[in-house]
C-alpha positions, 0 to 999 in steps of 0.5 A, a space after each residue: 499499499 505504501 508503495 502504491 501511495 507513494 506512487 500516486 503522490 509522485 504522479 500527482 506531483 509530475 502532472 502538477 509540474 507539467 500542468 504549469 507552463 512557464 510564463 513567456 519571457 517576451 510578454 509585452 507590457 501595455 505600455 510597450 504595446 501602446 508605444 508600439 501601436 503609436 509607432 506603427 501608426 506614425 509609419 502608416 501616416 508617413 507611408 500615406 503622406 509619401 503616397 500622396 506626395 507621389 500621386 500629386 507629383 505624378 498628376 502635376 507631371 501629367 499636367 505640365 506634359 498636357 500643357 506642353 503637348 497643347 503648346 506644340 499643338 497650337 504652334 503646329 496649328 499657327 504653322 499650318 495657317 501661315 502655311 496656307 496662307 502662303 499657298 493662298 498668296 501663292 496661288 493668287 499671285 501666280 493667277 495674277 501673273 497668269 492673268 497679266 500674260 494673257 493680258 500682254 499676249 492679248 495687248 501684243 496682238 491687238 497692237 499690231 496694226 491690221 493691214 488696211 484694204 482699199 
């Protein structure tokens, strides 16, 4: 009976020893948890601000590029207008020269006196 009681008591001590888990050494205090959360919030805010700045810079670059494209298109349109004006002037001037040439041919023919018949 003494052996049975000794075995039961040894078993009881053994189960009691395994039942208690040691406290983890890395458990954080509430103050440390608050500090970590605060730090994570600051990091998140910084990332959001950086993303916003990047987006703003991208938009500004797109706007600047669009303005440059608009200026180039305006300059091309102006150049085309001037070119068309010159072409119109050329056609008009050429037509005037042609008219003058026709008139000069007509006047040279008309300037020669016709033979008189008597």
